[in-house]
N, C-alpha and C positions, 0 to 999 in steps of 0.2 A: 598492663598495656591493653588498650582497647582493640577489639577485633576489627579487622579491615572490613568495611561494608562492601558487599558485592552487588552489582546490578546486572544480573544476567538478562539477556533478551529472550523472553519466553514467546515461543510461537503458539498461536491459538490452536494449532493442529495437534499439539502434544496431548491435549486432553480428550482426544477421540472425537466423538460426534459433536458437531457444532452447528449453529445456525449460519448457513453460508450467506444468506442475504444480509444478515446482521453484520457478519464479518466484512462483507464488501462495503457496507455503509460505514463501518468503523474505519476502513482503510482510507476513506475520503478525508477523515480527520487526521489520521496518522501521517499522511503525505505532507502535512504542513510542518512536521517536526523531523521526519525521517523518511525521505522519498524512497530510498532503496528498500527499506523495510516494507513500506506500503506496497511497492511493486512486487516484492517477493510474496506478500500475503495474497495479492491478486493472482499471481501465477499458481499458487497453491490452491486457491479457491476454484480456478478455472477447470481443473481436472475433477472436481468433486460435485459439480452442479448436476442436479437431477431433474428438477421441474422447470417449466417455462417461467414461473414467477422468479425463481432464483436467477435464471439467465437474464431476465429483464432487470433485476436489481443489480446484477453484475455489470451489465452494459451501461446502466445509468451511472454507476459509480466510476466505471472506466472513463466515461465522457467527462465527468466532473474532475477526476484526477488529471486527465490530459489537459483540460482547459486551465486548471490551476497551474500546472507546470509550464504551459505556454505563456500564461500571464506572468508567472514568476520570472521567466527569462527576459521579459521586457522591462523589468524594474531595474532602476539604477543601482540598487544595493545588492543585486543578485551576484553571488560568488559561486561559480560552478564547482570549484574545489571544496567549498564548505558544504554544499548541498549533496554532491555526488561522491566526494572523496576521489579515490583512484578509478572509480567506475565511469563508464561513458553514460551520458544521459539517455534514458529510454522512456518509452511510453507504454501504456497498457493497451494491448490489442482487444478489440471488441469481439464478442462471439456472435455467430450467426446461426 
């Protein structure tokens, strides 16, 4: 009997030190397939930013993610339950 294949959701923060600006750029791509996961990535990144370059990359990614989610809600094929599940729709706050 073949073993059941598991697909665990791996957080990039489990590996320790990571490139925060790279993760925030990656979250802009993840939001297209899993919006709650991308937002949780951005929430995790927000507390670990050190330099101004990382904050700028974070804010740029937050703007892109929020624009994508705003645009997605205007599309006729948008299904709130499919995108968000039981969660309420949220946006990524910018850092100042």
